[in-house]
Kinemage of the C-alpha trace (Angstrom):
@kinemage 1
@onewidth
@group {chain A} dominant
@subgroup {mainchain}
@vectorlist {calphas} color= white
{ca met a 1} P 108.303 156.292 54.380
{ca lys a 2} L 110.274 153.421 55.902
{ca arg a 3} L 113.776 152.767 54.581
{ca phe a 4} L 116.880 150.878 55.560
{ca glu a 5} L 119.376 153.295 57.104
{ca glu a 6} L 122.885 152.535 58.298
{ca gln a 7} L 123.482 153.152 61.994
{ca lys a 8} L 126.628 152.523 63.989
{ca thr a 9} L 126.064 150.471 67.139
{ca asn a 10} L 128.646 148.580 69.194
{ca asn a 11} L 131.499 149.640 66.858
{ca arg a 12} L 129.856 148.210 63.725
{ca trp a 13} L 127.467 149.447 61.061
{ca glu a 14} L 124.005 147.901 60.934
{ca arg a 15} L 121.149 148.420 58.477
{ca ile a 16} L 118.004 149.253 60.438
{ca ile a 17} L 114.524 150.153 59.130
{ca lys a 18} L 113.724 153.736 60.175
{ca asn a 19} L 111.077 156.289 59.260
{ca val a 20} L 112.536 158.851 56.861
{ca thr a 21} L 110.939 162.186 55.963
{ca tyr a 22} L 112.037 164.334 53.023
{ca tyr a 23} L 111.253 168.071 52.916
{ca glu a 24} L 111.318 170.021 49.634
{ca phe a 25} L 111.825 173.772 49.409
{ca ile a 26} L 111.536 175.691 46.145
{ca ala a 27} L 113.415 178.964 45.731
{ca val a 28} L 113.887 181.466 42.917
{ca leu a 29} L 117.466 182.789 42.712
{ca asp a 30} L 118.383 185.270 39.974
{ca ser a 31} L 115.421 184.139 37.844
{ca val a 32} L 116.304 180.441 38.213
{ca arg a 33} L 114.132 178.005 40.155
{ca val a 34} L 115.851 175.404 42.333
{ca lys a 35} L 114.528 172.715 44.648
{ca val a 36} L 116.383 171.958 47.906
{ca val a 37} L 115.746 168.601 49.579
{ca val a 38} L 116.311 168.053 53.312
{ca lys a 39} L 116.287 164.569 54.851
{ca glu a 40} L 115.233 163.707 58.404
{ca val a 41} L 115.638 160.244 59.927
{ca thr a 42} L 113.466 159.588 62.987
{ca gly a 43} L 115.562 160.195 66.087
{ca gly a 44} L 118.119 162.258 64.167
{ca glu a 45} L 118.706 165.763 62.904
{ca lys a 46} L 117.606 167.250 59.598
{ca his a 47} L 120.407 167.559 57.042
{ca phe a 48} L 120.908 168.764 53.492
{ca trp a 49} L 120.265 166.014 50.947
{ca ser a 50} L 120.156 167.537 47.462
{ca ile a 51} L 119.766 170.654 45.332
{ca ile a 52} L 117.995 170.276 41.986
{ca pro a 53} L 117.843 173.002 39.318
{ca phe a 54} L 114.544 173.264 37.449
{ca trp a 55} L 115.201 173.077 33.726
{ca gly a 56} L 113.492 172.126 30.519
{ca ile a 57} L 114.415 171.568 26.874
{ca asp a 58} L 114.330 174.422 24.370
{ca lys a 59} L 112.110 173.198 21.523
{ca asn a 60} L 114.056 175.164 18.896
{ca thr a 61} L 117.628 174.209 19.815
{ca ser a 62} L 117.037 170.987 21.827
{ca arg a 63} L 119.347 172.358 24.515
{ca arg a 64} L 118.733 172.369 28.231
{ca ile a 65} L 117.545 175.717 29.619
{ca leu a 66} L 116.879 176.859 33.164
{ca his a 67} L 113.343 178.097 33.706
{ca ser a 68} L 112.799 181.646 34.888
{ca gly a 69} L 111.158 182.524 38.181
{ca asn a 70} L 107.902 183.530 36.497
{ca leu a 71} L 105.744 180.589 37.571
{ca glu a 72} L 102.816 181.782 35.474
{ca his a 73} L 104.940 181.779 32.304
{ca asp a 74} L 106.870 178.559 32.970
């Protein structure tokens, strides 16, 4: 995907269109699923972008609950 990214050149920040790739990793930690997003800009290093817990809404209490690691059940 092409996006505008800020890059410092000649002591000033410029917005340049670069190819950006996002990688998603899903992990199960203590029965809770989380998604980790890593961003890579062409010509640069990969770096941490976001961590997203996987939750849903309990139909009985209307409260947010974290899903368990049992993918078949969730």
